[in-house]
C-alpha positions, 0 to 999 in steps of 0.5 A: 466814956470818953474814946480818942485812939488809945485814950480812953477815961470815964468822966461824970454826966455834968461834965461837956465834952467841947470841941477840942481846940486843934488848930492852935493846940494841934496835940489837944485830944480832949477837951471838957467844961463844968459850968464856966469855972472849970476847963479841962484840957488833954493833951498827948505827943510823942516825948523822948523825956521822963517824969523827973525831968519834965517835972522840973521843966513842968514846975520852972514854967509855971513860976517863969509865968508868974505861978505859985507851985502850991505841990508838986509830987509822983503819984501812981495813978490808974495803975501806971506813975505819975506826976500830980502837980497843983498851982495857982497862978494869977493876971490881970483878969482872973485868978485860978488853979491848975491841976495837972496829972502827966503821964509818959508811956511808951515815948508818948506824955498825956497832960491832964491840965485842969484851969479852975476858978471853982474852990469847991471840991467836988470838981476837984473830987470829980477830975480825980475820979476822971484821971483814976479811969483814964487807961491805954489800950 
């Protein structure tokens, strides 16, 4: 179980809690990894935006960075409304998928972003379970 402030979620023992890079990203509240191919960052910060506007913004950022959006939808998970986005990004060095869940609750945004080069369904299924266990207390 991970807990920081009012945020908590469960994660499998096959995932490791890393030191969050709060120097370059002060809004990062958690960084987890599974092997060399999966890196999850969780960020939270105050916002005045809503899910509709943020979905458009997020999609534009990925496309502007040369990425491809494979799916982007509004869902309900962990008893909250959320955005679920799946994209693919190619750089000179690596090609990876990005799986993002975004929640906006009580003036705060919570973004879970998994970058993965592991195309097996195991890590993605574990990540979905982790998101389903997300709670704000």
